[in-house]
N, C-alpha and C positions, 0 to 999 in steps of 0.2 A: 521379712521380705522374701518371696520365693525367687528362685533363679529366673522364672518368666518375668516376674516384676522388674528384676534388676535389667534384663534385656529390654523391656519396654521403655524404662527409664533412661536408658543410655542413649545418647545423641551423637552420632558419627561426626567426627571432625573431618575425616578424609572426604566425606561426600559433599562437604560445604564448598561453595566458590571461595575465592580469595577474599572478596567482599564480606561474605557471611562469616568466614573465620576470624577476620579482624573484629567485626561487630561482636561475635560470640565471646572473644576473649576480653574485650573492654567492658567496664562496669556497665550495667543497664542504663540506657538512655544518654550516654556520653559520647557515642560514635559520631565523629565529624570527619568527612572526607576532604582531603586537600588534593587539588589538581584532578578532580574526578572526570567522568566521561564528558560532561557538558563543557569542560575547558577545551576539549578537542585537541589534547596534545598527543598527536600521532606520530609514528614513524614517518619520516620523509622519504625512507629508502624502499620499504615494502612494496609500496604501489608501483615503483619503477620496475619491479620484478614480478608484477601481476599477483602479488600477495594481498588479500584483503586486509586492511588495517583494523585495528581496534582503538576506540577513542581514548582508553587510558593506557595503551600499549602493553596490557597485561600486567600492570603493577598498581596496587591499591595503596595508597598512603592515608592512614588514618590517625586523628588525634582524639584523645579522650582520656579517661581515667582507668587505672589498673590497681586494683586493690586500694583505692581512695587516692592514689598518686598520680600526677600527670604522665601521660604515656603516648609514645608515637610508635605505630606499627606499619611495617613495610610488608605487604603480603603479595607473593608471586601467584599469578593465575595459571595453573597447569593446562586449562583448557585452550589457551591462546598460544600457538606456536610451541607447545610442549614446555611452557614456562621459560623459554629462552630469553636471554638478556640482550637487548639492543641498546643504542644510544639513548633513546628516551626513557625507557623503563629502567635501565641501569642508573642514569642520572637522577631519576625520581628517588631511587633508594639512597644513593650517595647524598643528595640533598637533605633527605629526611634525617640522616644520621649526622650531617653537618649542622642542620637546625638544632638537633639535640645537643651538640657540642657547644653551640652558642648559647644555649639555655644555662649550661653550667657556668659559661664564662660571665653570664650576667647574674650569676648567684642563685639561679633556679635549678631545680631537679626535675629530671624526666626520666622515664623508663623506656628504653628502646627495645623493640622485639622485631626480629625479622622472621617472616614465615617462608621457608624455602620450599619451592616445588619447581625444579629446574633441571634441564639437561645441560646447562652452562650457557656459553655465548651463542647468540643467534647467528647462524652461518652466512645469512644475507647481509650481516652488518659486522663481519668478522673482526676487523681492526678496531673499529669504533667500539663495538662491544667489549673487546679485550681491554681496551683503554679505560672503559668506565668501570668495568670490574676491578681493575687495579685501584680506581678511586674508591670503590666500595671497601676494599681491603684496607686502605690507608685511613678511612673514616672510622672503620670499626676499631683499629688499633688506637686512634687518637681518643676515641670516646670512652673506651674500656678502662682508661686510667681513673675516670670519674664515677663509673657506674657499670654494673653488669650489662653486657650486651647479650641478650638471650636469643638464641635461634631455636626454631622448631622445624623438623622434617616430618611432614605427615605421611605421605604417600599419595598415589602409587608411582608417580613419575620418579620421586627420590631427589637426589641432589648430586650433580656431577659437574666435571669441568671446572672452570675457574671459580665457580660459585661454591663447589666443595671446599676450596681454600678459605672463602668467606665463612662458611659454616665452621671450619676448623679454628678460625681466629675468633669466633664468639667465645665469651667467657663461660657460658654453659650451653649445652646442646641437648635438646629434648627430642627423642625420636619414637614413633610408634613401631610396633613390630613389622607393620607393612611397609615402612619406609626403608630406602636404601641409601648408603652414602659411599662414595668412591670417586677417585679422580677421573677414571675412564669407565663409561657404562659398559655393561657386558656385550651389548650389540657391536660397539665399536671394537672392543678387543677381539670378538670373534671375526669381524670384518677384516681387521688388519692381520691377525695372527693365525686365523683358522680355527675351525670347530674343535681341532685336536687340543689346541690351547685352552679353549674355553667354549662350552656349549651354552649359548645364552637362553636357550629354551629350557634348560634343567632349572626350573624355579627353585627347587629344594637346594640345589647347590648354591645358586646365586644368593638367596636369602641367608644361607648358612654362613656365607663369606662376607656379605657387605649389608645385610639386613639390620634393622634396629636392635634387636636383641644381641647379635654378636658385636656390633660396634659399641654398644654399652659395656658388654662383658669385657672386652679388651681396653676399655678406657678411652676410646675415641669419641664417645659421647657420654653424656652424664646421667640422663634420666630416661627410663624406658616406660612410655605411657601407653595405656589401652587406647583404641580408637573411640575415644569418648571426650567431647569438648569439655566437660567439667574437669576430667582428669589431666588434660592437657593444660588447662587454665591453672589448676592447682600446682602443676609441676612448674609452670613459668613463674608464678607467684613465689614459690618456694626458692627458685633460683635467685630471684632479686632479694629475698630474705637472708640469703647467705652472704651477700655483699660481694665486694671486689676481692678476689683472692691474692695472696702475697706473690704468686707467679701464675701466670696463664699457661694453658697447656702448650701453647705454640711458643712459649719462651723456654720451654724445658727441653732444649736442645740436646744436652749431654744424656739426659735420662732416655730420650727416644733413640739416640744412636747406640746407647747400651742395650736397649731393647732389641733393636735390630741385629746387634752382633750376636745375640743368643739365637737367632732364627736360622734354621737350616732349610734353605728354599728347596732342597731336594726330598724333604720329608716333613711337610708341613700341611695341616689341615686345621679347620676351625677348632676342633676339640683340643688339639695339642697347642694351639695358640693361646687358647683360654687357660690352659694349665701352665704354660710357660709364664704368662703374665699375671697368673693369680696371686692375689696378696699385694700387688704393687699399690702403693698409696698414690692418690692423685697428686 
């Protein structure tokens, strides 16, 4: 197969909508949406601020099969409010994870996947959004004792704010090269600290710091996937195949403190950070 044929055969994951991403990851013909647009579950707060609502509030919840096993996928739509999380959209994600936990309580298995594409909490619903993000965190921690909770960060919005903590709590995290992961977005850092601290327009710098390749290289994400739906699906299936680890990354507090103690903030760049942590076992 020629390089041209490989290019033609590749199907971009990033270019898909949240609904299309969930459908593409599930086994063919098994996609079934819960609380979809026709349920009209909209944010009650956006209209008060003259923001046009979306009838699924920017989150798609899908049931189906993944690798022949029952699965639930929560997919965030980046085209609506930058994938921001409000009361309704966040509750949908938390409820989906709680649904999965109840399946295990009933003796049934299910594979949970979260497709991240979010700048974090929705500013128009700040306190309500923050509260429900905390519920998402608690639901991930409760569920990952039974089964891997697999997160995927596609791009180009990335994953920031409180939802970056949700991504960090996942058992395994898949990222594309185009994806970004950080607590604060580059634009926020520049606005608060000035361009001398960080130039958010320097794309090469930003992706070298918080892009998918760097995050996988330093162990803050697990699998680097190309922007191809089949490759992302394979990475998700492989993550479930590895099962629940003896210790999740977020539980390895002493290891992370030891890592941080080795970092000199006055002389650090992406290359030296990789070299510093090279060889660390997960």
